[in-house]
N, C-alpha and C positions, 0 to 999 in steps of 0.2 A: 504493500500500500504506500510505500514511501518512494517517491520518484525524484526527490530533490534533497539529497543528503550531502553535506559538506564535511570534508576532513581538513586538517591543517595545511593541506596542499592548495586550498583556497587561500593563497598566501596573504599573511597579515589580515586574515579574516576568520578562518576556521581555527578551532582550539584543541582538537584531538586527532589522533592518527586514524588511518583507515582500519587498523586492527581494533582500536577502541570502538569504532563505529560498529563493527561486527559483533563485538562483545555487548554493546548496547542493544543491538538487534536481538541477540539471544535472550538478554534480560527481559525484553519486552515482547517475547514470543513472536518475533517477526522472522519469517523464513525466506523472504524474497524482498530485496530492496535495491535501489539504484544509487551508486556513487556519482554525483554530478558536481565536481568542483568548479569553481568560478574561473572560466577561461584557462583551464588547466586539466591535463589528464595524467599528471605524475603518479597519482596513487592507484590508477585503475588496474595495472598489471598485478600488483601485490594484493589488491583487494580481491581480484578474481582467484589468485592463488590461495589466499588464506580462507576465502569464503568456502571453497571446496572442502578444506580441512575441517571447517566448523559446521558443515552440513547446511549451508545457506546458498540459495540460488542467487548468484550475482547478476546485476544489470549495471551497465555503465553508460555514461553520457557526459554532457557539458552544460553548465549553467552559463549562458552567454550574457555578458553585461558590458555596458559602456560606463566607465567611471563608477563601477559598482552599482549602477542602476539596472534592475532586472529587465531583460528583454524577452527571453524565451529559454526554455530548457530543451536540449536535444537528447533523445534517448535512443541508443543503438538497438535495433532489432536483432542484429547479429554482427559478426566480425566485419562484414562489408559495410554495415551501417556505421560501425565505430571508425572505419577508415574514412568514410564520407565526412563525418563530423570533424575528424582530425585534419582532413584536407581543408575544410572551411575555416576552422580555427587557425591553422598554421598560416594560411594565406593572409589573414588579417594581422596576425602577430608579426609576420615577416615584414609586411609593408606598413605596419603601425597605423592601420585603418580602423575606424570605428565600425562596429557591426551594424548592418542595416536594421531598421526598425522592424522589418518583417523578414523572416528567414527564407532561404530558398527551399525548394521542394526536394527532399531527399528520397531516394528510392528505398533505402533500407534503414531509415531512422525516422522517429516521430519527433514532432515539434510541439511543445506544450507552452502556450502563452498564459502567463499569470492573469488572473481575473482583472487586476487593475490595468495591466497593459492592454488588454482587449478593450476596456472602457476608454482608455486614452487614445487608442488608434481608431476607435469606433469600427473595429473590424467585424464584418458581417458575413464574409465568405470564407469558408474553411475547406481546405483540401482533405483528401482521405486520411493523410498522415498527420493532420493538425488537430490539436486538442486545446481545450481551455482548462487551466489549472485552478482549482478552488482550494484555498487554505482554510483552516478552521476559522480564522479571523474574518474570512470573506463570506461565511455562510449567511449571516444576517442580511448583508447587502444583496446577496444573490436572490433572496426571497422577493425583493422589490426591483429586480433588474430584468430587462428583457433577455438577458443572457441565459436565464434559466430555461428558455425555450429550446436551447441547443442540447437537448437531453442526451443525445448519443455522443456529444463532444465533451462532456464535462468529466474530468477526472480529479482525484485527490492530488493536490500539490501542497502537502504540508511540509515545509522545509525543516530540515534537521541541522542545526548549527551548534546547539548547546546541550549539555547534560545537566547543568546546574547554574546557580547564580555566579559561582566563581568563574565558570566558563564565560558567562556573559560579561563579567567585569574584564576578564582577560581579553575578550573580543574587542571591547571598547578601547582598551589600552593599545591593542594592535592597530586599530583603525586610527587612533590618534598618532601613533608612531608613523604609520603609512602616510598620513596627511601632514606630518610635521607641525602639529599644532598642540596647544594645551588641551587636556582632556575636557576642561570646562567649555571649550569652544568647538567641540566636535559636533558637527551638524547631524541631525537625526537621519538625514538622507544618506549618510555615510555609515550607518549602523544597521545591523539586522534587528528585527523585532524580537523581544524577549520570548515571544510565544513560539519561536522556531525550535521546538523540542520534540523528542520522540515520545509517543504515548504507547502504552500497551495496546495490542491490536484490538482487543475487545473494547477498550475505552475509545479508541479512534473510531470504531464502527458506531458507537453510541452517538458521537458528534454528528455523524452523517445519517442518522437514523431516518430523517425526513427525506433524504435524497439517496435512497438505496441504489438508484440507477448509477449514481456517481461511483459508488463502491464497485458495482458490477463492471462498469467501463474500465475502472482502474485494474481490476483483477484480470480482465481480458487483455488489456494492454501489456501488463507485466507477464502474463502467461505466454504472450507471443514473442517475448524477448529471450534470446539465448546467446550468451557470449562464452567462448571457450578458447583457452590456450593450453598447450601441452607443457606441463611442468614436471612430467614424469622423469625418472632418473635416467633412462636410456633413450630420451627423446632425440630425434635427429637435429643436427645443427641447422639454424636458420640463416647462417652465413651464405654468401654466394657459393652455389654448388659447383659450378664449373667455370674455369678460366676461359676456355676456348668456346664454350657452348656445347661441348661434346666430351663426355667422361673418358672415352677411349683415346681421343686426341690429347686430352690432358695428361694421361699416363704416358703416352708416347713422347710428348714434349718434355716431361720431367726427366725421363730416362735419357733422352737426347741431350738435354742440358748437362746432365751429370757426365755423360760421355765426353762432351766438348770441354767441360771445365776441369776434368780430372788432371790433365797435364799441368795446368797452372798451379794446382795445389800439390800434386804428387807426380813429379816428372818420371819417376820410376816406381810405380805403386806395387807393393807386395801383396801377397794373398790376403793378409789381415785386412788391408784397406778394401780390396775388392769384395771380400765376404761381408764386411760391414756395410758397404754401399748396397749390396743385394738385400741384406737383412732389413735395412731401413726402408728401401723402396717397397719391399713386400708389405711391411707394416703400414707405411704411409698410404698405400693403395687400399689395403684391407680396411683401414680406419677411415677412409674417405677424406683424407686431409690433403689431397693433391692440390686442389685449387688454392688452399691456404699458402702452401709453399710457392706456387706460381705467382700469386698476387704479390707476395713479398719480393719475389725475384724481380717482378716487373717494376716495382717501386725502386729497388736499389739499382736496377739497370738504368732507369731514368736518371737517378742521382749521379751515377758514374758518367753518363753522357754529358751531364751538366757540369761535371767537375766538382761535385759536392762530396765532402768527406762524411762518413757515417760510421757508426759502430753498431753491429747487431749483437745484442746481449740477451740476458735472461736465460732460461733453461734451453732456449733454442740453440745455444752454443754447444749443447750435447750432441748435436746432429752432424754427421759427416756430410750428409746431403746439403744441409745449410752452409757448411764450410765450402763445399765445392761450388755451390751456386753463388758464393761470395756474399751471402746474407750476413755471415759472421766471419771474423778473422781468427777464430779459435779452433785449433786442431784437436778434435776430441780423442784422437789416437794418442797423441803426445801426452795428454792429461788423464788418459784412462777415464773419460767421461762416459757413463753408461747411458745408452739411448733410452732405456726404460724410464729414466727420470723425466724425459721429455714426452715420449709417447709409449704407452703400453696398452694392452688389450682391455684394461679396466678403465682407461681414460675415455670419457665421453666428450669432453670439451676439446676444441682444437688446441694444438701446441701454442706456446707463448713466445713470440718474438717481440722484443723491445728494440726498436731501431732509433738510435740517437743521430740527429743531424745537427749541423751548426745552427745556432739560434738565428743566424741570418738567412739560412736556406729553408728552414722548416716550413714557413708559410707557402713557399713555392711548391714544396713537396705535397703539402696538404691540398693546394689548388690542383695539382696534377692528379691526385687521387680522386677528387671530386669531378674532374673533367674526364677521367679515363673510365671510371666504373659507374654503374647504375646504383641507385638506392644507397646513397652514402650520407652519413650524418656524423657529427661529433657526438661523443658520449656526454651525457649530462652528469651533473653532480649537484647535491643540495648544500648550499651554504646555510648553516643553522645559526640561530641566535646563540651567542656565547654570553656567559653570565655577566662578565664585566661590562660588555658592550650593551646588553639589554638593560642593565641597571642604569647606565648613563642615559639611555633613551627614555626610560621610565622616569628618571629624575627630571628630564626636560619636560615630559608630558605633564608631570605633577607641578611643574613650575618651581622646582627647588633651585636655590642659588648654586653657582658653579662650585664653590668651595665645598658645599654639602654633597654635591654629586661626586666630586673627586674623592671625598672621604669614603662614601659608600662603595664606589667602584674599586678603590684600592684595598678595602677591607680594614682601613686604619680607624676603627671605631670600637667602642664598648657597647654591647647590645643594650645595656641598662640605660645608656644615655640617649638612645634614639627616640624620637617622637613618633606618633602614630603614622604620619605620612611616610617617614623613612622606612618604617616597618612594612608598610604596604609595598613600597618599591622593592624591598628585598623579597617579600613573599611572592609577588607576581613575577619578579625576576627569575626565581627558582621555577615557577610554573611554566614560563615561556621559554626558558633555557632549553636548547635542543630542538625546538620547533624549526621547521624550514623557514628561512628568511627570504631567500630567492634562489632561482635555478642558475647555476653557473656551468662552466665547461670543465670536463675532466681534464686533468693535466696533459694527457697524451692519447686518450682512447678515440679511435675512429671505427664506426660500424660500416661494414659493407655487406648488405643483406641480399638474399635471393628475392624476397618480396619487397614491395614499397614499405618504407619504415613507418608510414602513417597507419599501417595495420596495427601498430603497437602503441603509438602515442602521437600527439601533435609534436611539432618542432618549433623551437624559438629561433630567432636570428640575432645572436649577440653582435656586438660591435665588430668582431673579427670577420663577420660576413658569411659564416658557414652554418647551415642548418644544424641545430642541436636538439637531440631527443630530450624528452622530459622525464627521464628515469636514469637511475644510476647503474653502475657496473654489476652490482650484486643481483638485482632483479633481471638485468639483461642476461646474465649467465643462467639464472633459473629458467629463463624462457628459451635459451638456446642460441642467443646472439652473443658472439664473442668478439671483443674489440681487437683491432690492430693498434699497437702502441707506437706512435710516432712522436718522439720527444725532441726538444731543442736543448742544446747545451753549448756553453762557451768554450769548453776545452777543445772541441773539434774546430771551432772557428780560429782558435789560437794556432792550431797545427796548420790549417790551410793558409792563414795569413802569414805565418812564419815562412812557409815555403815560397809564397809570393815575394816576400821581402828579400829572401835569399836570392831569388832570380834577379831582382832589381839590384841588390847590393853586391852580389857576386855573379855577374853575368857569365863568367867562364866556368862556373861550377856545373858539373853534369847533373841532369835531372834526378830528383829523389823520388823513388817509389816508396811512399810511406807505408804501404800495405805489405811490403816485403820485410816482415819483422824478424825473420829467422836470424838475419845478421845482427840485428839490434840485440837480440837475446844473448848472443855470444860475445858481444863487444865488451872488452874489459873496461873501457872508459865509461860506458853506460852503466855497467854493473857496479863500478866504483862509486858512482853517484848514489846508487841505492844503498850500498854497504855503509857509506859515510853519511847517509841521510842528507845529501846536498841537493835537495829536490825542490827548491823554491820555484813556484810557478807551475810545477808539473802536476798534471791531472791526478787527483785522488791521493797523492803521496806527499803533499807539501805541508799539511797541517802539523802543528807541534806534536799531536798525539801519534800521528803516523810516523813522523820523524823519530820520535822516541821509540816506537815499536821496532822500526827497521834497525835502529842502532842496537837495541837489545838483542834482536834476533841475529844480527850480522848477516842479514839477507843479501845475497849477491847473485841471485839467479831468478829466472822467470817463475819456476815452480814455487819458490819461496815467496815471491811477491803475490802470486795467486792466493796462497794461504793467508798472507798478511792482510790482503784486501778484504777478507771475510772476518778474520780475527778481530779487526779494529771495530767491527760493528757493535752496537751497544749491547746486544744480547749476550754475545760471547764474553765481553768484558764484565758484564753484570754478574754472570754466573760464576766468575772466578776462573773460567777456563782459559782466558787469555794469559794470565800469569802462569797457570799450570803448563800451557803449551810452551811458553818461553823456557820454563824449567826443564821440560822434557827435551826441548831442542838442544839444550846445553848438556843435559844428563839423560841420555836415552834409556838408562836403566829404570828411571821413574815410571816408564810406561807400564811396567809390570804391576803397578798399583791398580790398573784398570781391570774391570771384569773381563775375563777371556773373550766373551762374546763381543764386547765393545772394542777390544783391541783387534780382534779379527775383522770386524766391520770397518774399522778406520785405521788401517795400518799406516797410511801415508801421513796421518796427522796424530800419530802417537796415541791412538785410542781416545781422542778427544773430538767431540762434535764441533765442527767448524763450519760446515756447509749445510744448506737447507736439505740437501739429499740425505744428510746424516739423520735427520728427523725421520725420514721415510725408512731408512735402513733400520734404525732402532725400533720403530713401531712395527715394521714388518717381520724382522728376524727375532728381535728380543721379546716384543710383546705379542707376536703372532697375529697382528692385524693384517687384513688383506691389503694389497697395494692401493686399492681404491679407498679403503678406510684410512690408511696411512696418509694419503694425500689430503683427505678431509681434515685430519689432525694437523698437518702442516699448514693448510690454509686457515684453519680455525684459530691458529695462534695469532692471527693478525686482525686487528680492528673489529668491525661489526660482526664478522662471521663467528667470532668467539661465542656469541650469545645464541647462535643457531641451535636448534634442536639436534641436528645431525652431529654437531661437534660434541655436545654434551653426551650423546649416546656413545660416541667413539671413545671419549675420555673414560667413561665407565667401563667400556670393554677393555681398554688398555690395562686398567688396574685388575679387572677380573681375570684376564688372560695371564698376567704376570703371576698372580696368586696361584692359578692353575698350573703354571710352570714350576712352582715351588720356590720362587725367589723370596728372599727375606723382605719383610715390609720396609725396612730401612733402605735396602737397595732399590726397591721399586720407587720409593719416595725420592731418593737421590737422583735416579735416572729421570723421573718425571720432571723434577725441578730443573734439571739441565735442559730438558726439551722445552719446558714452558718458558724458561727465562730468555731464550734467544731465538726460538723458531720463527717468530714474527719479524725479526730483524736480520737474521742471517741471510747471506746471499746463496743462490745456487752456485755450485762450483763453476759452471759455465759462465755465469754472470761475473763472478770474481775474475775469471780468466779474461773476459772481455774488457773489464776495467784495467787489468794488468797489461793488456795489449795497448790500450790507449796510453797508459802510463809509460810504457816503453817507447812509444812513438814520440811523446813529448820529452822524455828523458834523452833520447837520441838527439833531438834538436837542441836541447839545453847543453848537452855535452859538446857538440861540434859547432853550433851556431847560437851561442848564448845571447848575444845582443839582438839578433833577429827574432829569437824566440821571446825574449822579454819585452821587446817593443810590441810584438803581436799580442802578448798577454795584456799589456797596458791598453792597447787599442780595442780589446774585447772586454773591457770592464774589470780587468784584474782577475783575482781568484779569491783565495782565503784571506789575503792580506790587503792593506790599503795600497793605493798606487805608489805612494812615496817609498814603500818597502821594495817594490819591484824596481823602482829607479835606483834605489841604493844598491840592490843586487847587480844592476847593470853597471853602476859605477865601480863596484868591486870586481866586475869582469872586464874592466878597462874602458868603459864608455866615458866620453866627455858629454856632459848634459848641459844644454843651453836653454834659456827661456824661449817662449814663442817669439818668432821673428816675422815681421810683415812680408818679407820677401822669400823666406825659406820654409816657413811652417805651413802645415795644412790643418784640417780639422783634427785628424789623427796625428799621432807622433810619427816623426820621420827619422829614419836612420840613414846617414851619409857616412860610409866607411865606418868609423867608430864614434861619430858624433850623433847624438840624439837631439833633434830639435823638437821641443815639446809642442804639442798641438794646441790649437785654440780650444779644444774640448775641455782642457784643464782649467780654463779661466772661469771662475764661478759666475761672474756677473756679465760676461760678454754674451749678448743674445745671438741666437743662431742666424738671424737675418743679416747681422753685420758680418759674421763669418762668411756667409754665402756671397755677399757683395764683394768682399775682398778676394776670395778665391776665383770667382767668375771673372772679375775685372783683370786679375793678374794673368789668367789664361789668355784673355783677349788682347790685352795691351802691354803685357810684359811687367817687369819688376818696377816697383815704385822708386822714384829718384830722390824724393825728399818728402818732408812733412807737407809742404805746400802742394806738391804733386798728388799726394795721397788725398788731401782734402778736396782737391779739384775733381778727383775721380770717384770718390766713395761718398754716398749720402750718409753722413754720420753726425751725430750730435756730440756735444762736448763731453757728456758723461761717458759715452762708450769710447770716445777717442782717448780720454784720460786713462781708462783701464789699460789700453794698449801701451800708452806712453809710460805709465808707471811701472809696467812689468818689463820695460826696456825693449819693446818690440821694434823700436826705431833706432836701435843702436848702430845700424849701418850708416846713419847720418853723422856719427862721431860727435853728437851734441849731448850735453848733459840733460838728464831727464827734467830737471827743474827749468832749464832753458826751453825745452820743447813744450812743457806745460804752459809757460808764459806765451810762447808763440801761438799755441792752440787757442788760448783765451783771446789774444789779439785778433787772430784771423777768423775765428768763428763768431766772436763778438756776441755771444749769447743767443745767436739765431737758432731756431729749431731745425732739426735735420730735414732735408727734402727727401721725398720718397725715391726719387731717381735723379740722376744728373745727365745732361746731354754731353756728348763727346766734346772735349776741349780742343779747339783747333789751335788756339794761341794761348799760351800760358799768361795769365793775368799778372801784371806787376803788382806786388804788394809792398806796403810800407815796411821798412826795416826799422827795428828798434834797437837801441843800444842797451844791453842788459848787463847787470853786474855779474861778476864771476860767481858761479855756483859750485858747490862740492857735494858729494854724496858718499857717505861711508858704506862699507860693506855690511854694517849692521842695519842701516836703513834699507838696503837691498833685501836683506834676509827677512825683515819684518814686512816689507811690501809683498814678498813672495808668499809669506804666511797668509796675508790678507787676500791675495789674489787666487792662490790655489791650495791653501791649507797647510803648507809646509815649506821650509826653506831648503834650497838645494845644498846648502853647506851643512845641513844637519842642525840639531838643537844644542849640541855640546858647546859650540862657540858663543851661544846666547846665554849661558848660565851666569847668574849674578856672581857666584863664587866658583872659581875654577875647581875641578876635581882635586881632591887631596892626595890621590894616588893614580897610578896608571894600570891598575888591575883589570884584566879582561878574561875572556873565555879561555885563552891559551894558558892562563895561570891556574886554572882550576885543578889540574892534576897535582900541582905542588901543594895545594891546600886540602887534599883529600882527608876527610874526617877532622878537619880544622876549620876555624872561623875565618871567613874572608870579608873584607870591606870592599865593596865593588859598586860601580855606577852602571846604570842601564837605562836605555830609552825603551819604554814599553811599546811593544808592537801588537801584542794580543794578550788577552786574559780569558781564561775559562773558569767560570764559577760553577761549582758543583756542591754536592752534599755527601757527607759520610753516610754509612749505613744506619747511623743513629739520627740522621737528619740535620747534622750540624754543618754550617757553611764553611767551605774551604775553597781554595782556588789554585790554579796553575798559571803562572805568568811567563811570557817569553819576551826577552829584552835584546837590544843591540848594545854591545859594549862600546867603549870609546874608540875602539879600533875597527868598528863596523862588523863585528862577529856576533853571531847569535848565541845566547845561552838561556837556560831554562831554570825556573824556580818553582818551588811548591810552598804554599802557605797553609799551614794546618789551622784547625779551628781556633785555638786560643789566640794565635797571632792575627788571623783573619778578623776576629771580633774586635781587635784593638786598632788595626790599621786599615785604611781605605786604599785600594789599588783599582781604580777604574778609569781614570782620565789619562790620556796619552801625555807623555812628558818624561823627563829624566828623573830617575829615582836613585837615591843612595841607600844601599841595603847592607845589612850585616847578617851573615848566615853561615851555616855549616855546609861544606861541600860533601855530598854523598855520592856513592856509586852503586848502581844496580845493573848487573850484567855489562859493566864498563860504560854505562850511560851516566854521565856526570850531570848533576843538578845541585841547586842550592836550596836548603831548607831555611827559609827566611825567619830570622828572629826579630829583626827590627828593620823598618823601612820608612823613608820619608821622601816626599816629592820635593825636588829642588826648584828654587825660584829662578826666573829669568831676569835679565836686566830690563829696565824700562824701555819701551819703544822710543828710540831717539827722535822720531818724527814728531812726537807730542811732548817732549821734555822742554 
């Protein structure tokens, strides 16, 4: 009887989930109802899935509204009708069009006009599929309306939006947030009526007792509706079935591509390689995953044709077919990666390829996918209300002052001191927390389906311009739609740009095939960088934590780096296995402490779980779960899936099977805690290997072309550290670094031989338009000859010109900065900048002024650089008010082992963390006076006493300690040093 029910996917309107709606229906003896969210179909798939489990007949549709004013409700008769509604909704969402006052005629969907809308439109003609909806509040009006004559067109349209007064209050708050107004000013037209509640079915019938034909019409309409999606375990995939349009041709093409690509990867393949290829092809064909491989192959083929760099990672790196097709650069034979982690007979979902592209190239790749394949959309995701954010929003809605909102949001208050209004903010903040706020785009997922995607939901058109479905990854997988992961990252852009800079800066150097990493893996200079942890700027291995790990492991080979890439993940470290791994790396006899089964399963990692596959191994072999169940366990360790019924059942089976195997309870608990602590964070081995490949590519460039690589790093937004740190690293590698120059600089940083001209991108206050004018004019008319010549050619105001002069961008004139500033004031004379300037045929003679002699100290230059781009090129040590009392640096740490050292350091990064008891501690990384990095640890007692969070030079006293030959300082005392006053303002 309920044809108009709202969940919280009626965004900033509804107040409870689609699951709660079904529970409400059961409570009120309702066995068939329709979910019709406002201009949204996000909840429909899960509503249908869960309704089946709860024994309710689901019906789906859309409540079409303009500015939340009801127009009509569309009800899908069947799956075709749902698609029709989604087509109509999507068209208007994409083009940001208001819905028409009257709906089009749908072949497989009903349209129900609310009673008030019929009166407003004075609608008198109704098509077969059109009805008039009568809510309980409309019944008295109906008695005196001519509309009652449409006896065969009247149906119950009792909206359901609330369960209680609290829901109604939350709804009003959400509407106020949506309208960005005070609650007291929320218009009635932007709210639902409090009567929009669900009644027991017998109570509902009593309300319509005088109009039994309305009940009968409603029952007939509902009975004619049937929506169905296959959520069964072994359902067929809904992804594009065939690449060529013919399954046999797909298989032949895949085999042919393997044959052609074999020689590139294996010039002289042995029988192991050939057998592995045959085994994989048989499984891929049997599991009907051929099109998935071919679609990925087509994508990366296009990327190679365009000269784009990419990394294929994820469990797909376990496949030799993927390696031969060049989807990945990881050799599964070399790493003994077992294919069954990727594809096995128990796996119903397609294999998982994550393909990273440069952040600059990703959009073109996405466009190519949309242009090449049919039925494509981006995966959606829900951005939910977060507690702190919603408290701030509610504070504004209630009209609280900013300081009060800040106090509530930060949690810096005593509950006893709060007034009633503040308590309401916190109460409803908790209620609204976790509700969907708006639909966004999944970070990487793209759907390529066999059938039009509007069969499953409507699509939005976000600013990126690509249609996006209105559901997330989990429900898509439940349905049988599996995403292709296309990601963007800056590491690949750094590699690509570095090679371009090498071509420009070293034109005689032979071309570099960055995908031929076999040589990189064996290169002693590259491996020395890893062993000595000199990895600044290199993908995934430059952070202090990774540098520390590599130093302790003494890693100097590819296999070791693969392991390190996964060991560094939070789960392994949290479980204590990272430290144990290091201990066993140095003392292999410790591995005998492992249970024999664990040691047998993980020989290469000393019996320690390091990779995601290890979870499956332990679950399958140790706990005797099936491979399918083991994969559920692995997936269940991450995020939302952990709460799924399937995961809970598998967890119970894990313990039950272990007990049946006769393991001691302490051992079972220990193994489970290891699994639980890191399964959601650990990488698949193939994924770690993919990361290690990219690390080796960047390490090779860093080893042999450090300046080119560091400039590319800077031009792509840096990495783990601030730009000044990469410039410091370039200086340590022999670079001469010069401020931006009008005649030599570009937007990006430029390398000429060993000189780096900083780019205009670094100047904080220089607008992009000015940079564009300068670069375009320079291309057309050549170098600037003087300040006057620059002013004649570039439409620029005094403020923007002053930025360039102060940073010494006109130093080619050999004039003092102060002199140039005086000239700029005289010549521009306070006039506003023109939008464009005509070409100058004859240079205008300007008045010359006799100016006094000016001087500018190196300290003024340094402070101007800090003001202009955030740091001085000379570093901060020359700016200290008091010179350092000693020359101690990182090279002196071995001499102070287990002793106290007095040392100065410039803070480059700090990591705050908590001990297992919840106390605050931190790790700090510093540059010494000689430009060398050293590391510190600050334990809770000292962390509570001293503050280390602002960049600057610190003087510290601490004990030098060593762990596996990695030296660091346990700080006992630390103080930030003062700088001299800025001489420009003294």
